[in-house]
Structures are given as C-alpha cells and as structure tokens.
C-alpha positions in Angstrom: -11.5 -29.2 -17.8 -8.5 -27.6 -19.6 -5.6 -29.7 -18.3 -5.3 -32.2 -21.2 -5.1 -29.2 -23.6 -2.4 -27.4 -21.7 1.0 -29.0 -22.3 4.4 -28.1 -20.9 5.0 -25.8 -23.9 2.2 -23.4 -22.9 3.1 -23.6 -19.2 6.7 -22.7 -20.0 5.7 -19.4 -21.5 4.4 -18.1 -18.2 6.1 -17.4 -14.9 9.8 -17.5 -15.7 9.1 -17.2 -19.4 7.0 -14.1 -19.5 9.7 -11.6 -18.3 12.2 -12.8 -20.9 10.5 -11.1 -23.9 10.7 -7.6 -22.5 13.2 -5.1 -23.8 13.6 -3.0 -20.7 12.7 -2.9 -17.0 12.3 -0.1 -14.4 15.3 1.7 -12.9 18.5 -0.4 -13.1 16.6 -3.7 -13.1 18.0 -6.3 -15.5 17.5 -10.1 -14.8 15.4 -12.1 -12.4 16.5 -15.4 -10.8 14.4 -18.3 -12.2 13.0 -19.7 -9.0 9.9 -20.8 -10.9 11.8 -23.9 -12.0 11.0 -25.2 -8.5 7.4 -25.8 -9.6 8.6 -28.6 -11.9 7.5 -32.0 -10.6 10.3 -34.0 -12.2 13.5 -35.2 -10.5 15.7 -32.4 -12.0 15.6 -29.6 -14.6 18.3 -27.3 -16.0 17.7 -24.1 -17.9 20.2 -21.7 -19.5 19.5 -18.6 -21.6 20.4 -15.0 -22.4 18.6 -11.8 -23.2 20.2 -9.2 -25.5 18.9 -5.6 -25.1 19.5 -2.7 -27.5 18.3 0.5 -25.8 18.2 3.8 -27.8 17.8 6.6 -25.2 19.3 9.9 -26.3 19.1 13.6 -25.5 16.8 15.7 -27.7 18.0 19.0 -26.2 20.9 20.0 -23.9 20.8 23.3 -22.1 18.0 24.4 -24.5 20.0 23.6 -27.7 19.1 20.8 -30.1 21.4 17.8 -29.5 23.1 15.7 -32.2 24.7 13.3 -29.7 24.3 9.6 -30.4 22.2 7.5 -27.9 24.0 7.4 -24.6 22.5 4.1 -23.4 24.6 1.1 -24.5 23.7 -2.5 -25.4 23.9 -5.2 -22.8 23.3 -8.9 -22.3 21.6 -10.7 -19.3 22.5 -14.4 -18.7 20.2 -16.6 -16.7 20.9 -20.1 -15.5 18.9 -22.3 -13.1 19.3 -25.9 -12.0 16.7 -27.7 -9.9 17.0 -31.0 -8.0 14.1 -32.8 -6.3 15.2 -34.3 -3.0 11.8 -35.7 -2.1 8.1 -35.3 -3.0 7.9 -32.3 -0.6 11.3 -30.7 -1.1 13.2 -29.3 -4.1 16.1 -26.9 -4.3 17.5 -24.7 -7.1 20.7 -22.9 -7.8 20.4 -19.8 -9.9 22.6 -17.2 -11.6 21.7 -13.9 -13.3 22.6 -10.2 -13.5 19.8 -8.5 -11.5 21.0 -4.9 -11.9 23.1 -2.9 -14.4 23.6 0.2 -16.5 25.9 1.4 -19.2 26.0 4.9 -20.6 28.5 6.8 -22.8 28.0 10.5 -23.4 28.5 12.4 -26.6 30.5 15.7 -27.1 27.6 18.0 -26.4 26.7 16.3 -23.1 30.4 16.3 -22.1 30.7 20.0 -22.9 27.5 20.8 -20.9 28.9 18.8 -17.9 32.2 20.6 -18.1 30.6 24.0 -18.4 28.7 23.4 -15.1 32.1 23.8 -13.3 33.2 22.6 -9.9 31.6 21.5 -7.6 28.4 21.1 -9.5 30.1 18.9 -12.1 32.5 17.1 -9.9 33.4 14.4 -12.4 32.7 15.6 -16.0 31.7 12.2 -17.1 32.5 10.5 -20.4 30.6 7.4 -19.4 29.5 5.2 -16.5 28.7 1.5 -16.2 28.0 -0.9 -13.5 26.6 -4.4 -13.1 25.8 -6.9 -10.3 26.0 -10.7 -10.4 23.6 -12.8 -8.3 24.4 -16.4 -7.2 21.4 -17.9 -5.4 20.1 -21.0 -3.7 16.4 -21.3 -3.1 14.4 -24.3 -1.8 10.7 -25.1 -2.0 8.8 -27.1 0.6 5.3 -28.1 -0.7 2.3 -29.9 0.6 -0.9 -31.2 -1.0 -3.8 -28.9 -0.3 -7.2 -29.4 -2.0 -6.7 -30.1 -5.7 -3.2 -28.5 -5.7 -0.1 -27.9 -3.6 0.9 -25.1 -1.2 4.5 -24.0 -1.6 6.8 -22.2 0.9 9.9 -20.9 -0.9 13.0 -19.4 0.7 16.7 -19.0 0.3 19.7 -16.7 0.1 22.0 -15.2 -2.5 25.3 -13.5 -2.9 25.6 -10.4 -5.0 28.7 -8.6 -6.2 29.0 -5.1 -7.6 31.3 -3.5 -10.1 31.3 0.2 -11.0 33.4 2.3 -13.4 33.1 6.0 -14.2 35.4 7.6 -16.8 35.8 11.4 -16.7 37.9 14.3 -17.8 39.5 14.1 -14.3 40.2 10.4 -14.3 38.7 6.9 -14.0 37.0 5.7 -10.9 36.7 1.9 -10.3 34.8 0.4 -7.3 34.2 -3.3 -6.5 32.3 -5.2 -3.8 33.1 -8.9 -4.1 30.2 -10.1 -2.0 27.1 -8.8 -0.2 24.3 -11.1 1.0 20.5 -11.1 0.8 17.5 -13.4 1.0 14.2 -14.1 -0.7 11.1 -15.9 0.5 7.6 -16.4 -0.8 4.4 -18.5 -0.8 2.7 -20.0 -3.7 -0.2 -22.3 -4.7 -0.6 -24.2 -7.9 -3.1 -26.6 -9.5 -1.4 -28.1 -12.6 -4.6 -29.6 -13.8 -6.0 -26.1 -14.5 -2.6 -24.4 -15.2 -3.4 -22.3 -12.1 -0.6 -20.7 -10.1 -0.4 -17.8 -7.6 2.8 -16.7 -6.0 4.0 -13.8 -3.8 7.8 -13.4 -3.6 9.9 -11.0 -1.6 13.6 -10.1 -2.4 15.6 -8.2 0.2 17.6 -5.0 -0.4 21.4 -5.1 -0.6 23.8 -2.5 0.7 27.1 -2.5 -1.1 30.3 -1.2 0.5 32.9 -1.1 -2.3 36.7 -0.5 -2.4 38.7 0.5 -5.5 40.9 3.2 -7.0 41.0 6.4 -9.0 43.4 6.8 -11.8 44.0 10.5 -12.4 43.9 12.2 -15.8 43.4 16.0 -15.6 44.0 15.7 -11.8 47.4 14.1 -12.3 49.1 17.4 -11.4 47.3 17.3 -8.0 47.2 13.6 -7.2 50.1 12.2 -9.3 49.8 9.6 -12.1 49.5 6.5 -10.0 46.1 5.2 -8.9 44.9 6.4 -5.5 42.6 4.6 -3.1 38.9 5.0 -3.3 35.8 3.6 -1.6 32.0 4.0 -2.0 28.6 2.8 -0.8 25.1 2.6 -2.0 21.9 0.5 -1.6 20.1 -1.6 -4.2 16.4 -2.1 -3.5 14.0 -4.6 -2.0 11.1 -5.8 -4.1 7.8 -7.6 -3.7 6.1 -9.4 -6.7 2.6 -11.0 -7.0 2.3 -13.4 -10.0 -0.9 -15.1 -11.2 -1.8 -17.4 -14.1 -4.7 -19.7 -15.0 -6.0 -21.8 -17.9 -9.2 -20.2 -19.2 -10.2 -22.5 -22.1 -8.8 -25.5 -24.0 -5.3 -24.5 -25.1 -5.5 -21.0 -23.7 -3.9 -19.4 -20.6 -3.8 -15.9 -19.1 -1.2 -14.5 -16.8 0.0 -11.3 -15.1 2.1 -9.8 -12.3 2.4 -6.7 -10.2 5.8 -5.8 -8.7 6.9 -3.0 -6.3 10.5 -2.1 -6.2 11.9 0.2 -3.5 14.0 2.4 -5.8 13.5 5.4 -3.4 16.4 3.9 -1.3 18.7 5.0 -4.2 19.1 8.7 -3.4 22.9 8.8 -4.0 26.0 6.7 -4.7 28.5 8.1 -2.3 32.2 7.7 -2.7 35.6 9.0 -1.5 38.8 9.5 -3.4 42.0 10.0 -1.4 43.1 13.6 -1.6 39.7 15.0 -2.7 36.5 16.0 -0.9 33.6 13.4 -0.7 31.8 12.9 -4.0 28.4 11.5 -5.0 26.2 10.6 -7.9 22.7 12.0 -7.4 19.6 9.9 -8.3 16.8 10.8 -5.9 14.6 8.1 -7.4 11.0 7.2 -6.6 9.6 3.8 -6.0 9.0 1.7 -9.1 5.9 -0.3 -10.2 5.8 -2.9 -12.9 2.5 -4.4 -14.3 2.5 -7.2 -16.8 -0.4 -9.0 -18.5 -0.4 -11.6 -21.2 -2.0 -14.6 -22.9 -0.6 -17.9 -24.1 -1.9 -20.4 -26.7 -1.0 -24.0 -27.5 -0.8 -24.3 -31.3 0.3 -27.9 -31.5 1.6 -30.6 -29.1 5.1 -29.2 -29.6 4.6 -25.5 -30.2 3.1 -22.8 -28.0 3.2 -19.0 -28.2 2.5 -16.0 -26.0 2.1 -12.2 -26.2 2.3 -9.8 -23.3 2.2 -6.1 -22.5 4.2 -4.4 -19.7 4.2 -1.0 -18.0 7.2 0.2 -15.9 6.5 3.3 -13.9 9.3 5.9 -14.3 11.5 6.3 -11.2 13.3 9.5 -12.2 12.7 12.7 -10.2 14.5 15.2 -12.4 18.1 14.4 -11.6 18.2 12.1 -14.7 15.7 10.9 -17.3 14.1 7.7 -16.1 10.6 7.8 -17.5 7.6 5.4 -17.9 8.2 2.5 -20.3 5.6 0.6 -22.3 6.6 -2.8 -23.7 5.2 -5.5 -26.0 6.8 -8.9 -26.0 6.1 -12.2 -27.9 7.6 -15.6 -27.4 7.4 -19.3 -28.4 8.2 -22.6 -26.7 9.2 -25.4 -29.1 9.9 -29.0 -28.0 13.0 -30.1 -29.9 15.8 -32.5 -29.2 16.0 -33.7 -25.6 14.5 -30.5 -24.2 12.6 -27.3 -25.0 13.8 -24.2 -26.9 12.2 -20.9 -25.9 12.7 -17.8 -28.1 11.3 -14.3 -28.0 11.6 -10.7 -28.7 10.3 -7.4 -27.4 10.0 -3.7 -28.2 9.7 -0.9 -25.6 8.7 2.7 -25.9 10.5 5.0 -23.5 8.3 8.1 -22.8 9.7 11.6 -23.0 11.1 13.4 -20.0 13.6 15.9 -18.7 16.3 16.6 -16.2 17.3 19.9 -14.6 20.0 21.4 -12.4 17.3 22.5 -10.0 16.6 18.8 -9.2 20.2 17.6 -9.0 21.3 17.1 -12.6 24.7 18.5 -13.8 23.0 20.1 -16.8 19.5 20.7 -18.2 18.3 18.2 -20.9 15.2 16.7 -22.5 14.5 13.4 -24.3 11.8 12.7 -26.7 10.1 9.3 -26.9 12.7 6.6 -27.6 12.8 2.9 -28.4 14.5 -0.2 -27.0 14.6 -3.7 -28.5 15.4 -7.2 -27.1 15.9 -10.7 -28.2 16.1 -13.8 -26.0 16.7 -17.5 -26.2 16.9 -20.3 -23.7 16.9 -24.1 -23.5 15.5 -26.3 -20.8 16.2 -30.0 -20.2 14.2 -32.0 -17.7 15.0 -35.4 -16.1 
C-alpha cells in the first residue's frame, strides 16, 4: 500500500499542477481552467497562480535572405484562479478564471519590408504586429458517488469567454472585441486516493466569436479619413478532448500522463470587414493538434515534493505560418508553508525548425531554425 507515503504535496504536483511547468503549448493554447480542484475532499479550497512565458521564435531567413530581425514572439503571462466549495459529500462546485488562448507578435524591419513588397491584395495589411487574448470565466460542478474502493465523478459546467484582437499595420490599426461567447465542458473521472489513482476524460466545447470594433486609418487616411471607421470580424476557437491518468507506483512515488486532442483545423481564417474596404482575412489553415505529457513525482519529506515531466505538442501549422512541433521539459515543487501550499516550477521548450511560403497562404517566404522558450510559474493553495 502506497497511500501513507503519498501526501498532499505529491498529489498536488499532478493533474492541475503538471501543466504549469510547461513553457509553451500547441497553437494559441495558453491556460487551462483548474477543475481538478473539485477532487479535493475538504469543505473548500482556493488556488491562485500565474505563469510567465518568454518565447524566442524568430525568422532565420526571409525571402531567401538571412534575417537579423529580433524574435517576433512576445512575452506573456497567464493567470489562473480557482475556488471550490463542497455543498455535500456528493456535490462540489468550482469557479475558475484563466486565459485559455492568446498570441502576441511584433515584426522586425525585414519582415515588414517583405510584407510590403508582396503588394496588394496579397499583403492586405502590411502588419507591424498582432496580438489577441481570451479570458475564460467558468463554473463547474462535480457529482460523485462511492464505487468500489474509490469514487466515480461526473463533471460539467459552462463558461463565458471574451475575445480581444488588435493588428497594427502600415495602413492603420484594427481592433476587434467580443464581450461574451458561451461554451461548456463535461467529463467523467474515477479516483482512489488511497493509491493516488485518478483517471479523467474531459471535453471542452468550441467557441465561435463574432466581434465588433473599429479601424483607425494611417496610410489609408486619404481614402477613409482620419477618424476610426466601423469594423467587425468572426472566427472559431477549437473544441478539445483530454484524457488524464495518474497512479502511485511505490512508496513516495507517482507517475502521471495525459493525451489531448485540440481541433485547431477549425481555424482556417479570421475573417473581418472594414467599412469602405473589401473583405479581409488572416489565413491560418491549421491542422489538428495533439499534446502528450508524461511525468513522475516524488515525496522528499512530509512538506516537500517534486516532479519532472516531458511534453510533446504536435505542430499545427500548414505553411501559412511557422507553428511547428514543440518539445518541453518541466520541473516543479510543492512546499507546505504557512496556512497553505506553495507550488513553484519552471520549464524550457524547444521549438523545432519550419517554414512558411506564399504558395500555402503566407504573405512572404520565411524559415525558422530551432528556437527556445522559457517559463516560470508560482501558485498558492489554501484548503479549509
């Protein structure tokens, strides 16, 4: 029996904890709502944390010439908050907040020149930079029943997701916002705390955003005037399905892993309209994404546990941009201190080489060598 050797420190490093040491995820994926807090058997629990990511993706060549542009991917931070309350032995609910999707790129002078040289309509925006993010506010409940040595869990709930997009270009600045779109998640799980065993299958629905906004002309001021003009756009962010497993294997030792499918093939384009101009679009033509994670945790003392994990994200790019396979190694620790538990971690990711081409929808030809991304994370949990 391994239960007496597996304390809450070791258990905390799996499930919600394992993803927080990774430096990068597939596609535009950022944070994941911490619904695993529902497995806590206490009356209440609160967790708050943040992940800081420093990606270093840059072009190696642009239109066949060596590039000296700085990395175009920008740093970002992912907050994550979860609060769980137990209503009865069989029912618990949690409120969660995170940023599930995002991206932030700023392009150097060579990339801008190549974009401009493509001319209209191929280079319809001549981008200096683009960024977007989504906020998710969710509520999920867990109904559980005793079954054998453990409990069977049925999880389900809904969330509201907003969307903000900004693209700065030679022609002007486009801003789009969708204040609210709604989705749902549901899953099934089984756990035996005595053996630190847990299995869960969770589905998250896709979200279609219909955004309104404006376009502030720059070079197009002579055609559209200097005042902002109306704009609107629409696009779809994907559904996903994730299988997570963990189990104690020896006194003080635990292994865990997950496989996740994300339907990034729904993101063919982001379509938008600017008053006075023809319809526009950003082209992605992405493929479905797969993410596989495996790790091991160890309890060092009654108050300190550690973990290390390896992650592979399948590249979703299809040549319109450079979104390649990513390999990551993460490490973390859970430390009982004060009234709660501190979790800290870090990760490094290797972004494999790739290319984009005008034949596949890119505005200009470019290649990228293998690049690196780094992440740091910290969170604190209090249980009642």
